Every structure is written in structure tokens, then in C-alpha cells.
N, C-alpha and C positions, 0 to 999 in steps of 0.2 A: 953551504951558503945558498940562500934562496935568490934566484935571479929576478930582478925587477926591471920594468920598462915603463914607458909613459906615453900619454897622448895629451894634446892640448886642444880644447874646444871652446868656442864662444857660444854659449847658450843664449838664444833669444829669450825674451820674456815669456813667450808662449811655450817654448821648449822647456824652460825651467818649471813652469807650472805643471806641465805634463809629467816631467821627471819626478817632481816632488809628489804628485798624486799617485804615480805608480809605486813609489816607495812606501807611502802610507798604506796603500792597499796591501802590499806584501807584508808590512809590519803588523797590520791588524787582521790579516787572514786567519790566524789561529784563534782570534777572539770573536769571530763573527757569530758563532753559534752559542757563545757563552756570555757575551757582554752586550749591554745596550750601547749603541753608538749613535750620537747625534752630530750632524754636519751643519754648522751654521752657514748662513748665506754669505757669499763673497765670490770674487772672480776666481781665485785659486781654489776655493772650496767647490766651485762648480766642476772643476777637473777631478777633484777628489770624489765627488758624487759619481761621476762617470766610471772611474776606476773601481770604486766600491760596489756599484750596482752592476757593472759589467755591460753597460749599454750607454749610448749617447743620450744626452739631455739637451734641452735648449738652455745653454749656460747663460744666455742674456736675460733669462727670466729668474735666475737664481742670484740676483744681485740686490743688496739692500742699500748700499751706498757706494759711491765710486768717485774717482778723480779723473777728470778729462781736461784737455786743453781749454783755456778760457774762451776761445772764440769758436768753439764747436758746439753743436747741439746733439748730445748723446741720446736724448729722448727719442730720436727718430730710429735708433737701432736697438735700443734696449726693449725687450718684450715686457709689456706691463701686465700680461695675463697672470692670473693667480696659479701658482704651481705649489704643490705641497712641499713642506719642509722634509728633508731626508732624515728620518729617524729609523734606525734598524734595531729590531729585537728578535733574537733567535735567528738572525740572518735574513729576516724579511722586513720590508718597509711597513711601518705602522702609521696610522693616521693620528699624528701628534705634532705639535709645534716643538721646535728645538728649545724654546724658552720653558715650556711645560715639561719637557722630557726630563730635566734635572730633578724634578720632584719625585719621579719614579726611579731615579738612578740610585745605585748603592756604590760603596767604595770600590774602585777599580773599573767602573763603567767609564765611557770615553766620550769626551766632548771635543769637537774639532772646530777651531775658529782661527781664521787668518788674521794678519796684522798689517799695519801700514808703516811701521818704523821699527828698526832692528839695531840693537847694540849687541853684536855677535859675541864679543868677548865676555860680556856680562850675562849672556843668555837671557836677555830680557827684551820683550817686544812692546810696542805701543799700538793701541787700537784707537783710531780716530772715530769719534761719534758725533753726530749732529743733533744730539738730544741732551738736554740738561739732566735727564734721568739716567744717562749712561748707556742707552741703546741696548742691544742684545747682551753684550758682555756685562754691562752694569746690572742687568736683571738676573744673570745666572752665576756671576762670579762668587757671591757670598755662599751660595749653595754648593758650588764646585769645591770651594775651600773647606767648608764645614764637613762635607761628606767624603772628602779626599777623592773626588772624581778625577780621572786622568785627563788633563788638558793638553791637547796636541795643537801646536801652532805651525801650520804650513806657511812659510814666508820666504820669498826669494831674496838673495843677497843684494839685488837691486835696491832694496828698501833699507839698506844700511844708512844710519844717520850719524852726523858729525858730533852731536851733543848727546849727553845721557838722556835716556827716555824720561826719567823723573824730572829733569830740568825742562824738557820740552813740555811735559804734561803740566808743570807748574805755570809756565808761560801761557799756555792755551786756556787752562782752567781759571786764569785770572780774569777772563772775559773776552777771549778772542772771537772775532766775527769773520766768517768766510761766505761770500756770496749772499750776504744779508742774513745769515743764520749763525747761531752759536756753533763753535767748533771746539770740542774737548778731546782729551786723550786719556785713555785708561792704560796704565802700565800693567803688564801681566808677565808672570813667569810660568813656564810649562815646558813641554818637550818641543824645543825648537827644531823644526825640520827644514833645512835649506837644501840647496843643491849638493852641498858637501855631505850632509847626513844621508841624503837620498842615494848618492852613489855608494856610500858605505853600506847601506841597507841592501841595495840591489846587487852589488857586485863585490863588496868587500874591499874596495879600493880606497886609497887615501887621496884626497883632493885639497888643493889650496887655490885661493883666488889670486890671479896675477894681473887682472885688469878689468875694466868695465867700460861699457859704451861702445859706440860704433856708428855706422851709417847703413842705409839700405835695409833697415829692419833690425839691425843690431843695436839701435838706440835703447838704452836701458839694459842691454845684455851684459852678461858676466863671462869673463874668460877664466877657465880653470885649467890648472896643471894637475893631471890625474895620473897617479902612480900605483902600480900593482904588479902581480906576476904576469907573464905573457898571456896566460889563459884568462886571467881577470880582465886584462886590457882588451883582449879580443872580444870578450863578452860586452865590455863597456862600449867598445866601438860599434858593435852590432846594435846595441840598445840605442845609442846616439843616432845611428843611421835610421832607426825606426821612428824616432821622434823628430828628426831633422825637418825643418821647414813646416813645423806645426803652424797652422794658420793663426794669425793674431786673434785675440779674443773678439774684437770688433774692428771694423774699418770705418772711421768717421769721415774719411775723405779730407779734402782741403778746407781751409778756413772760409 
């Protein structure tokens, strides 16, 4: 009989992003020299860029759209400087946009794009777009599907939604307006990587969500029950210690 034990941890939003990014880097490490890999812009994808490149980047400049509190001004902390899209070929970054990258991709190449809404049980995510043309995902999805490009969706459990993604999409696509601009949603299916899959990839442990939310930085966080062998749990605890207190993506201060 294999002995199992457990630990419980509340992952802050930033810790979750770092955890998911580390898992994707491990998952794709064998593909680096063989596959073209494009990482679309987004907050979680900024962490993925860092783990894939093996260095820090200015993640505030790798954002294309974002959600922030209504009474805050995020423009003061997001870097508007032009930074190249991260597209890797033969393990090295190439000068190419993620939208154009799919034209050069073949079956099995990899496109990474985060989401805003998650139906975990159905393994489907929704991506909010502020463009009637469908944004980045609208531009690349037909080619991804046609060429059978591998679509990886890093998304935290904090983004779990109470309604089916398709129903939300239908509501928004009927003419929703947010902050004076159109707001639409594109439903997508791909390889969903949440904290649960990340822990499995990194440590081989099994995790279930047992709670969400908190105070003092745990707002939006998720509490997981993590089960595995004593050795796996020790490694998981060490990993968690290493990412604990990951700084928030940005600090917008008070209203």
C-alpha cells in the first residue's frame, strides 16, 4: 500500500500565475528545440514568458487588455512601451508577432493564450475581447483549428464562472458595452492548465479546490487540498515556499 499525505495551501492570484507558468515551462521544455511556440499577451502569459525565457521581463508591458477596479487608473502603472511578442523557434526568440506566427506553424506547434472565464468541468474557457473583429484569438483561432496547432490555455481557478461559457458569450455578443466599448467573448477549447494541472505536472500530486477568496492579499485566491506521497508533498511544500508571497502583478493603490 502506498502511503499518502496532504497539505493545504491558499494560493494568491500572483502565486497561482507563477505556479501555472512554471508548469507550462516544464511541460514544454522537451518541445523547445522542436516546435514553434507563441505566447500571446496577457497577465498570466507574462509569467509564462519569464519561465520560458528563463529571465525576468517587464510584465506590465506584455498586456493587451485587462480588468481593473472601476475607480482606479491602471494606465499609470502599465508600461506602454513597445515590447516584442514572444515567439520561439528552435528555442530562440524570433522577430515575429504572435498573430503572424500561426501562418508559419504546422500541426503540433504551440500557441499559448490565457482566458477570462472558466467552466472547469467542461474544459472550456472564454476569452474577453474588446474588438468586434475578435481580437488576437479571433485572428488566430481559425488557423489554429485548421492546422491542428496545440492550444494551451493558462488560467487560474479564480476565473471560474457560474454560467456556461457559451451562454455568457451569447449574452455579450448580442451587443454588450463595457466602459463605452464593445465587449465580446470567444469560447475556446484547448489544454486547460489551472493550479490543479500545474501541481500534477510539477509534482505528480492530486489537488482539489476547497475554497476561494480571503483578505490581506488572498482576495481572488484559491485554497487547494493537495494529496500525494510524503516525498511528493515535501517537494510540493518546497515549491510553494519558493513562490510564496509572489508580488501582485501591479499595485494600483487606493481609490
